[in-house]
A tleap script that builds the chain and sets N, CA, C and O, in Angstrom:
source leaprc.protein.ff14SB
mol = sequence {
  NMET ILE VAL LYS ARG LEU LEU LEU LYS LYS
  ILE LEU GLN SER GLY TYR ILE ALA GLU PHE
  ASN LEU VAL LYS ARG GLU GLY HIE TYR GLU
  ALA ALA LEU TYR LEU ASN GLY LYS TYR VAL
  GLY GLY PRO ALA VAL PRO GLN LEU LEU SER
  SER PRO ARG ALA GLU LEU THR HIE TRP MET
  GLY ASN ARG PRO THR VAL GLY LEU THR GLU
  SER GLU ALA GLU GLN ILE ALA ASN GLN VAL
  GLU CYS GLU ASN GLU VAL LEU HIE HIE ARG
  VAL LYS SER GLY TRP GLU CALA
}
set mol.1.N position { 3.149 1.572 -10.749 }
set mol.1.CA position { 1.841 2.688 -9.669 }
set mol.1.C position { 2.719 3.447 -8.306 }
set mol.1.O position { 3.334 2.893 -7.396 }
set mol.2.N position { 2.563 4.502 -8.500 }
set mol.2.CA position { 3.083 5.126 -7.351 }
set mol.2.C position { 2.385 5.962 -6.749 }
set mol.2.O position { 1.864 7.016 -7.116 }
set mol.3.N position { 2.417 5.200 -5.397 }
set mol.3.CA position { 1.775 6.133 -4.035 }
set mol.3.C position { 2.135 7.728 -3.896 }
set mol.3.O position { 3.175 8.106 -3.357 }
set mol.4.N position { 1.222 8.559 -4.408 }
set mol.4.CA position { 1.625 9.951 -3.839 }
set mol.4.C position { 0.968 10.362 -2.411 }
set mol.4.O position { 1.648 10.800 -1.483 }
set mol.5.N position { -0.355 10.178 -2.354 }
set mol.5.CA position { -0.825 10.121 -0.693 }
set mol.5.C position { -1.950 9.559 -0.465 }
set mol.5.O position { -2.425 8.687 -1.193 }
set mol.6.N position { -2.621 10.113 0.825 }
set mol.6.CA position { -3.304 9.472 0.840 }
set mol.6.C position { -4.788 10.166 0.721 }
set mol.6.O position { -4.988 11.237 1.294 }
set mol.7.N position { -5.817 9.529 -0.036 }
set mol.7.CA position { -7.555 10.594 -0.173 }
set mol.7.C position { -8.143 10.349 0.856 }
set mol.7.O position { -8.450 11.386 1.444 }
set mol.8.N position { -8.488 9.328 1.422 }
set mol.8.CA position { -9.196 8.932 2.325 }
set mol.8.C position { -9.127 7.328 3.237 }
set mol.8.O position { -8.759 6.203 2.899 }
set mol.9.N position { -9.595 7.813 4.328 }
set mol.9.CA position { -9.496 6.473 5.142 }
set mol.9.C position { -10.504 6.072 5.933 }
set mol.9.O position { -10.435 6.699 6.990 }
set mol.10.N position { -11.711 5.073 5.918 }
set mol.10.CA position { -12.484 4.552 6.462 }
set mol.10.C position { -12.421 3.623 7.077 }
set mol.10.O position { -11.836 2.857 6.311 }
set mol.11.N position { -12.692 2.862 8.353 }
set mol.11.CA position { -13.294 1.336 8.812 }
set mol.11.C position { -14.083 0.750 8.371 }
set mol.11.O position { -15.129 1.390 8.476 }
set mol.12.N position { -14.276 -0.405 7.771 }
set mol.12.CA position { -14.975 -0.765 7.416 }
set mol.12.C position { -16.091 -1.213 8.336 }
set mol.12.O position { -15.959 -0.654 9.424 }
set mol.13.N position { -17.581 -2.351 8.284 }
set mol.13.CA position { -17.716 -3.062 9.275 }
set mol.13.C position { -17.458 -4.683 9.796 }
set mol.13.O position { -17.923 -5.349 10.721 }
set mol.14.N position { -16.386 -4.977 8.613 }
set mol.14.CA position { -16.237 -6.029 8.512 }
set mol.14.C position { -14.629 -5.924 9.427 }
set mol.14.O position { -13.894 -6.899 9.270 }
set mol.15.N position { -14.054 -4.663 10.441 }
set mol.15.CA position { -13.126 -4.309 10.838 }
set mol.15.C position { -11.773 -3.722 10.021 }
set mol.15.O position { -10.805 -3.079 10.429 }
set mol.16.N position { -12.007 -4.047 9.162 }
set mol.16.CA position { -11.188 -3.342 7.575 }
set mol.16.C position { -10.432 -2.011 7.699 }
set mol.16.O position { -11.104 -1.201 8.339 }
set mol.17.N position { -9.274 -1.538 7.301 }
set mol.17.CA position { -9.004 -0.784 7.230 }
set mol.17.C position { -9.108 -0.553 5.576 }
set mol.17.O position { -8.589 -1.293 4.741 }
set mol.18.N position { -9.991 0.782 5.265 }
set mol.18.CA position { -9.788 0.785 3.431 }
set mol.18.C position { -9.615 2.131 3.547 }
set mol.18.O position { -10.192 2.979 4.228 }
set mol.19.N position { -7.883 2.224 2.025 }
set mol.19.CA position { -7.474 3.530 2.291 }
set mol.19.C position { -7.691 3.580 0.343 }
set mol.19.O position { -7.761 2.585 -0.378 }
set mol.20.N position { -7.743 4.734 -0.014 }
set mol.20.CA position { -8.419 5.310 -0.902 }
set mol.20.C position { -7.046 6.036 -0.971 }
set mol.20.O position { -6.783 6.810 -0.050 }
set mol.21.N position { -5.980 5.832 -2.155 }
set mol.21.CA position { -4.752 6.623 -2.306 }
set mol.21.C position { -4.718 7.590 -3.370 }
set mol.21.O position { -5.755 7.200 -3.906 }
set mol.22.N position { -4.485 8.184 -3.823 }
set mol.22.CA position { -3.357 8.991 -4.976 }
set mol.22.C position { -2.866 8.379 -5.567 }
set mol.22.O position { -1.988 8.018 -4.785 }
set mol.23.N position { -2.586 7.647 -6.862 }
set mol.23.CA position { -1.325 7.050 -7.675 }
set mol.23.C position { -1.424 7.804 -9.103 }
set mol.23.O position { -2.243 8.317 -9.865 }
set mol.24.N position { 0.086 7.503 -8.943 }
set mol.24.CA position { 0.338 7.764 -10.703 }
set mol.24.C position { 1.172 6.562 -11.260 }
set mol.24.O position { 2.233 6.051 -10.903 }
set mol.25.N position { 0.096 6.253 -12.490 }
set mol.25.CA position { 0.214 5.427 -13.564 }
set mol.25.C position { -0.024 5.611 -14.647 }
set mol.25.O position { -0.857 6.412 -15.072 }
set mol.26.N position { 0.603 4.966 -15.214 }
set mol.26.CA position { 1.534 5.020 -17.141 }
set mol.26.C position { 0.946 6.304 -17.424 }
set mol.26.O position { 0.164 6.394 -18.370 }
set mol.27.N position { 1.319 7.639 -16.489 }
set mol.27.CA position { 1.627 9.056 -16.805 }
set mol.27.C position { 0.255 9.704 -16.450 }
set mol.27.O position { -0.008 10.809 -16.924 }
set mol.28.N position { -0.457 9.189 -15.795 }
set mol.28.CA position { -1.972 10.083 -15.021 }
set mol.28.C position { -2.077 10.092 -13.331 }
set mol.28.O position { -1.250 9.592 -12.568 }
set mol.29.N position { -3.116 10.680 -13.020 }
set mol.29.CA position { -3.555 10.206 -11.313 }
set mol.29.C position { -4.635 9.408 -11.883 }
set mol.29.O position { -5.302 9.472 -12.916 }
set mol.30.N position { -4.557 8.109 -10.179 }
set mol.30.CA position { -5.818 8.012 -10.375 }
set mol.30.C position { -6.457 7.564 -8.622 }
set mol.30.O position { -6.728 8.213 -7.612 }
set mol.31.N position { -6.469 6.837 -8.817 }
set mol.31.CA position { -7.397 6.634 -7.060 }
set mol.31.C position { -7.210 4.939 -7.315 }
set mol.31.O position { -7.385 4.252 -8.321 }
set mol.32.N position { -6.733 4.574 -5.804 }
set mol.32.CA position { -6.344 3.168 -5.448 }
set mol.32.C position { -6.700 2.816 -4.140 }
set mol.32.O position { -6.361 3.480 -3.160 }
set mol.33.N position { -7.405 1.746 -4.087 }
set mol.33.CA position { -7.994 1.184 -3.086 }
set mol.33.C position { -6.969 0.241 -2.291 }
set mol.33.O position { -6.134 -0.455 -2.868 }
set mol.34.N position { -7.111 0.291 -1.059 }
set mol.34.CA position { -5.817 -0.909 -0.287 }
set mol.34.C position { -6.505 -1.119 0.851 }
set mol.34.O position { -6.879 -0.222 1.607 }
set mol.35.N position { -6.733 -2.583 1.041 }
set mol.35.CA position { -7.505 -3.146 2.326 }
set mol.35.C position { -6.577 -3.442 2.848 }
set mol.35.O position { -5.671 -4.003 2.232 }
set mol.36.N position { -6.461 -3.032 4.762 }
set mol.36.CA position { -5.311 -3.509 5.617 }
set mol.36.C position { -4.353 -3.568 4.465 }
set mol.36.O position { -4.615 -4.630 3.900 }
set mol.37.N position { -3.323 -2.936 3.793 }
set mol.37.CA position { -2.349 -2.412 3.141 }
set mol.37.C position { -2.510 -3.031 1.789 }
set mol.37.O position { -1.910 -2.545 0.830 }
set mol.38.N position { -3.278 -4.068 1.657 }
set mol.38.CA position { -3.077 -4.844 0.191 }
set mol.38.C position { -3.796 -4.217 -1.051 }
set mol.38.O position { -4.838 -3.623 -0.774 }
set mol.39.N position { -3.441 -4.240 -2.329 }
set mol.39.CA position { -4.301 -3.293 -3.199 }
set mol.39.C position { -4.964 -4.191 -3.525 }
set mol.39.O position { -4.669 -5.386 -3.518 }
set mol.40.N position { -6.560 -3.362 -4.050 }
set mol.40.CA position { -7.575 -3.999 -4.697 }
set mol.40.C position { -7.803 -3.683 -6.076 }
set mol.40.O position { -8.003 -2.611 -6.646 }
set mol.41.N position { -7.715 -5.016 -6.529 }
set mol.41.CA position { -8.002 -3.426 -8.140 }
set mol.41.C position { -9.369 -3.238 -8.542 }
set mol.41.O position { -10.428 -3.768 -8.204 }
set mol.42.N position { -9.045 -2.307 -9.383 }
set mol.42.CA position { -10.868 -1.672 -9.975 }
set mol.42.C position { -10.850 -0.625 -10.642 }
set mol.42.O position { -9.865 -0.299 -11.306 }
set mol.43.N position { -11.813 -0.009 -10.583 }
set mol.43.CA position { -12.064 1.840 -11.357 }
set mol.43.C position { -10.935 2.507 -10.782 }
set mol.43.O position { -10.420 2.402 -9.668 }
set mol.44.N position { -10.648 3.242 -11.814 }
set mol.44.CA position { -9.703 4.456 -11.302 }
set mol.44.C position { -10.383 5.294 -10.588 }
set mol.44.O position { -9.665 5.715 -9.682 }
set mol.45.N position { -11.618 5.822 -10.555 }
set mol.45.CA position { -12.864 6.672 -9.588 }
set mol.45.C position { -13.330 5.455 -9.114 }
set mol.45.O position { -13.037 4.282 -9.344 }
set mol.46.N position { -14.244 6.104 -8.289 }
set mol.46.CA position { -15.480 6.192 -7.800 }
set mol.46.C position { -16.676 5.510 -8.892 }
set mol.46.O position { -16.461 5.821 -10.064 }
set mol.47.N position { -17.446 4.956 -8.750 }
set mol.47.CA position { -18.208 4.856 -9.665 }
set mol.47.C position { -19.626 4.472 -9.156 }
set mol.47.O position { -19.653 3.631 -8.257 }
set mol.48.N position { -20.889 5.003 -9.634 }
set mol.48.CA position { -22.127 4.440 -9.317 }
set mol.48.C position { -22.482 3.447 -9.272 }
set mol.48.O position { -22.528 2.742 -10.280 }
set mol.49.N position { -22.998 2.888 -7.659 }
set mol.49.CA position { -24.056 1.685 -7.712 }
set mol.49.C position { -25.315 1.902 -8.476 }
set mol.49.O position { -26.076 2.849 -8.677 }
set mol.50.N position { -25.215 0.384 -8.896 }
set mol.50.CA position { -26.724 0.097 -9.768 }
set mol.50.C position { -27.523 0.360 -8.767 }
set mol.50.O position { -28.344 1.121 -9.278 }
set mol.51.N position { -27.861 0.197 -7.482 }
set mol.51.CA position { -29.092 -0.254 -6.459 }
set mol.51.C position { -28.696 0.479 -5.251 }
set mol.51.O position { -28.672 -0.165 -4.202 }
set mol.52.N position { -28.343 1.866 -5.228 }
set mol.52.CA position { -27.756 2.570 -3.915 }
set mol.52.C position { -28.405 2.110 -2.767 }
set mol.52.O position { -29.538 1.646 -2.897 }
set mol.53.N position { -27.725 2.174 -1.338 }
set mol.53.CA position { -28.264 1.335 -0.233 }
set mol.53.C position { -28.023 2.413 0.711 }
set mol.53.O position { -26.908 2.922 0.830 }
set mol.54.N position { -29.194 2.829 1.490 }
set mol.54.CA position { -29.018 4.017 2.174 }
set mol.54.C position { -28.321 5.206 2.190 }
set mol.54.O position { -28.920 5.975 1.438 }
set mol.55.N position { -27.410 5.711 2.644 }
set mol.55.CA position { -27.075 7.101 2.337 }
set mol.55.C position { -25.186 6.306 1.588 }
set mol.55.O position { -24.187 7.010 1.736 }
set mol.56.N position { -25.030 4.671 0.766 }
set mol.56.CA position { -23.917 4.337 -0.070 }
set mol.56.C position { -24.351 4.869 -1.337 }
set mol.56.O position { -25.503 5.243 -1.117 }
set mol.57.N position { -24.156 5.036 -2.169 }
set mol.57.CA position { -24.453 5.492 -3.347 }
set mol.57.C position { -23.026 5.391 -4.522 }
set mol.57.O position { -23.513 5.378 -5.653 }
set mol.58.N position { -22.005 5.343 -4.571 }
set mol.58.CA position { -21.024 4.410 -4.805 }
set mol.58.C position { -19.653 3.312 -4.462 }
set mol.58.O position { -19.267 3.168 -3.302 }
set mol.59.N position { -19.282 2.899 -5.121 }
set mol.59.CA position { -18.172 2.023 -5.349 }
set mol.59.C position { -16.897 1.520 -5.918 }
set mol.59.O position { -16.700 1.557 -7.132 }
set mol.60.N position { -15.987 1.029 -5.045 }
set mol.60.CA position { -14.772 1.171 -5.748 }
set mol.60.C position { -14.294 -0.387 -5.123 }
set mol.60.O position { -14.605 -0.841 -4.022 }
set mol.61.N position { -13.499 -1.005 -6.111 }
set mol.61.CA position { -12.481 -1.995 -5.763 }
set mol.61.C position { -13.375 -3.171 -6.630 }
set mol.61.O position { -14.478 -3.141 -7.176 }
set mol.62.N position { -12.491 -4.055 -6.495 }
set mol.62.CA position { -13.104 -5.539 -7.254 }
set mol.62.C position { -12.652 -6.613 -6.706 }
set mol.62.O position { -11.575 -7.166 -6.927 }
set mol.63.N position { -13.670 -6.983 -5.819 }
set mol.63.CA position { -14.238 -8.487 -4.955 }
set mol.63.C position { -12.456 -8.304 -4.209 }
set mol.63.O position { -11.353 -8.472 -4.729 }
set mol.64.N position { -12.922 -7.838 -2.610 }
set mol.64.CA position { -14.177 -7.047 -2.959 }
set mol.64.C position { -13.974 -5.986 -2.904 }
set mol.64.O position { -12.934 -5.338 -2.784 }
set mol.65.N position { -15.571 -5.589 -3.042 }
set mol.65.CA position { -15.690 -3.873 -2.946 }
set mol.65.C position { -16.126 -2.973 -1.510 }
set mol.65.O position { -16.358 -3.150 -0.314 }
set mol.66.N position { -16.072 -2.155 -2.291 }
set mol.66.CA position { -15.921 -1.076 -0.744 }
set mol.66.C position { -17.351 -0.087 -1.472 }
set mol.66.O position { -17.417 0.374 -2.611 }
set mol.67.N position { -18.278 -0.003 -0.463 }
set mol.67.CA position { -19.096 1.312 -0.613 }
set mol.67.C position { -19.098 2.876 0.027 }
set mol.67.O position { -18.759 3.054 1.196 }
set mol.68.N position { -19.463 3.864 -0.744 }
set mol.68.CA position { -19.015 5.218 -0.602 }
set mol.68.C position { -20.206 5.992 -0.811 }
set mol.68.O position { -20.961 5.818 -1.768 }
set mol.69.N position { -20.407 7.050 0.304 }
set mol.69.CA position { -21.117 7.886 0.161 }
set mol.69.C position { -21.252 8.870 -0.726 }
set mol.69.O position { -20.170 8.790 -1.309 }
set mol.70.N position { -21.914 9.864 -1.300 }
set mol.70.CA position { -21.902 10.626 -2.213 }
set mol.70.C position { -20.670 11.438 -2.052 }
set mol.70.O position { -20.065 11.725 -3.085 }
set mol.71.N position { -20.058 11.986 -0.544 }
set mol.71.CA position { -19.260 12.938 -0.239 }
set mol.71.C position { -18.079 12.108 -0.738 }
set mol.71.O position { -17.396 12.415 -1.715 }
set mol.72.N position { -17.935 11.210 -0.104 }
set mol.72.CA position { -16.424 10.751 -0.412 }
set mol.72.C position { -16.170 10.264 -1.301 }
set mol.72.O position { -15.024 9.817 -1.359 }
set mol.73.N position { -17.180 10.051 -2.617 }
set mol.73.CA position { -16.785 9.428 -3.349 }
set mol.73.C position { -16.539 10.813 -4.178 }
set mol.73.O position { -15.491 10.816 -4.825 }
set mol.74.N position { -17.496 12.216 -4.275 }
set mol.74.CA position { -16.698 13.482 -4.739 }
set mol.74.C position { -15.304 13.760 -4.389 }
set mol.74.O position { -14.377 13.945 -5.177 }
set mol.75.N position { -15.274 13.766 -3.276 }
set mol.75.CA position { -14.018 14.043 -2.555 }
set mol.75.C position { -12.686 13.311 -3.273 }
set mol.75.O position { -11.627 13.889 -3.519 }
set mol.76.N position { -12.987 11.924 -3.547 }
set mol.76.CA position { -12.015 11.275 -4.244 }
set mol.76.C position { -11.670 12.063 -6.007 }
set mol.76.O position { -10.617 12.454 -6.511 }
set mol.77.N position { -12.844 12.037 -6.437 }
set mol.77.CA position { -12.974 11.856 -7.500 }
set mol.77.C position { -12.404 13.459 -7.720 }
set mol.77.O position { -11.649 13.483 -8.692 }
set mol.78.N position { -12.520 14.446 -7.250 }
set mol.78.CA position { -11.977 15.680 -7.720 }
set mol.78.C position { -10.965 15.837 -7.484 }
set mol.78.O position { -10.385 16.674 -8.176 }
set mol.79.N position { -10.042 15.015 -6.200 }
set mol.79.CA position { -8.623 15.017 -5.887 }
set mol.79.C position { -8.259 14.588 -7.221 }
set mol.79.O position { -7.689 15.316 -8.033 }
set mol.80.N position { -8.640 13.261 -7.449 }
set mol.80.CA position { -7.805 12.725 -8.761 }
set mol.80.C position { -7.978 13.783 -9.997 }
set mol.80.O position { -7.038 14.048 -10.746 }
set mol.81.N position { -9.156 14.303 -10.117 }
set mol.81.CA position { -9.093 15.434 -11.538 }
set mol.81.C position { -8.265 16.499 -11.440 }
set mol.81.O position { -7.780 17.126 -12.382 }
set mol.82.N position { -8.073 16.742 -9.993 }
set mol.82.CA position { -7.244 18.131 -10.199 }
set mol.82.C position { -6.013 17.670 -10.111 }
set mol.82.O position { -5.196 18.433 -10.626 }
set mol.83.N position { -5.511 16.579 -9.592 }
set mol.83.CA position { -4.007 16.444 -9.618 }
set mol.83.C position { -3.940 16.312 -10.839 }
set mol.83.O position { -3.115 16.985 -11.456 }
set mol.84.N position { -4.820 15.377 -11.537 }
set mol.84.CA position { -4.714 15.562 -13.654 }
set mol.84.C position { -4.835 16.957 -14.369 }
set mol.84.O position { -4.452 17.183 -15.517 }
set mol.85.N position { -5.376 17.783 -13.590 }
set mol.85.CA position { -5.345 19.034 -14.139 }
set mol.85.C position { -3.886 19.687 -14.521 }
set mol.85.O position { -3.463 20.265 -15.522 }
set mol.86.N position { -3.360 19.353 -13.351 }
set mol.86.CA position { -1.961 20.326 -13.304 }
set mol.86.C position { -1.374 19.188 -13.563 }
set mol.86.O position { -1.618 19.246 -14.768 }
set mol.87.N position { -0.596 17.836 -13.416 }
set mol.87.CA position { -0.112 17.188 -14.131 }
set mol.87.C position { 0.071 17.983 -15.821 }
set mol.87.O position { 1.197 18.212 -16.262 }
set mol.88.N position { -1.190 18.328 -16.611 }
set mol.88.CA position { -1.330 18.650 -17.719 }
set mol.88.C position { -1.158 19.831 -18.144 }
set mol.88.O position { -0.989 20.277 -19.279 }
set mol.89.N position { -1.214 20.295 -17.157 }
set mol.89.CA position { -1.005 21.523 -17.165 }
set mol.89.C position { 0.947 21.888 -17.501 }
set mol.89.O position { 1.431 22.650 -18.337 }
set mol.90.N position { 1.729 20.908 -16.375 }
set mol.90.CA position { 2.733 20.973 -16.643 }
set mol.90.C position { 3.068 20.421 -17.918 }
set mol.90.O position { 3.722 21.240 -18.564 }
set mol.91.N position { 2.891 19.438 -18.480 }
set mol.91.CA position { 3.250 18.879 -19.702 }
set mol.91.C position { 3.496 19.975 -20.713 }
set mol.91.O position { 4.476 20.323 -21.372 }
set mol.92.N position { 1.742 20.561 -20.544 }
set mol.92.CA position { 1.957 21.698 -21.623 }
set mol.92.C position { 3.262 22.648 -21.407 }
set mol.92.O position { 4.139 22.809 -22.255 }
set mol.93.N position { 3.239 23.064 -20.510 }
set mol.93.CA position { 4.403 24.160 -20.343 }
set mol.93.C position { 5.461 23.624 -20.757 }
set mol.93.O position { 6.184 24.069 -21.648 }
set mol.94.N position { 5.608 22.691 -20.172 }
set mol.94.CA position { 6.816 21.837 -20.453 }
set mol.94.C position { 7.698 21.481 -20.019 }
set mol.94.O position { 8.768 21.106 -20.498 }
set mol.95.N position { 7.279 21.576 -18.923 }
set mol.95.CA position { 8.134 20.604 -17.926 }
set mol.95.C position { 6.907 19.085 -16.812 }
set mol.95.O position { 5.895 18.965 -16.121 }
set mol.96.N position { 7.816 18.484 -17.290 }
set mol.96.CA position { 6.944 16.977 -16.471 }
set mol.96.C position { 6.883 17.015 -14.940 }
set mol.96.O position { 7.959 17.313 -14.421 }
set mol.97.N position { 5.701 16.741 -13.966 }
set mol.97.CA position { 6.221 15.937 -12.631 }
set mol.97.C position { 6.584 15.224 -12.423 }
set mol.97.O position { 6.824 14.973 -11.242 }
savepdb mol mol.pdb
quit
């Protein structure tokens, strides 16, 4: 996994720093969650919460998970999608990123 750039950073109520990074893994881009600099496995993009709480509608991570607002989740997902579209275009055009 290669970290390309920071997509979103937030300080949680617990005091942890959650960083959502754009990473390249197995030939495509996805989002990766880091808590206080340590990678937390989980889905490649934010997922809908089955029971949204207040403004939190999405989540990332797998024990622990981090809640995201709809706008934060859209920001992350849109940037991942954009990078994958660029990568797909480059591969299609004959040169790898």
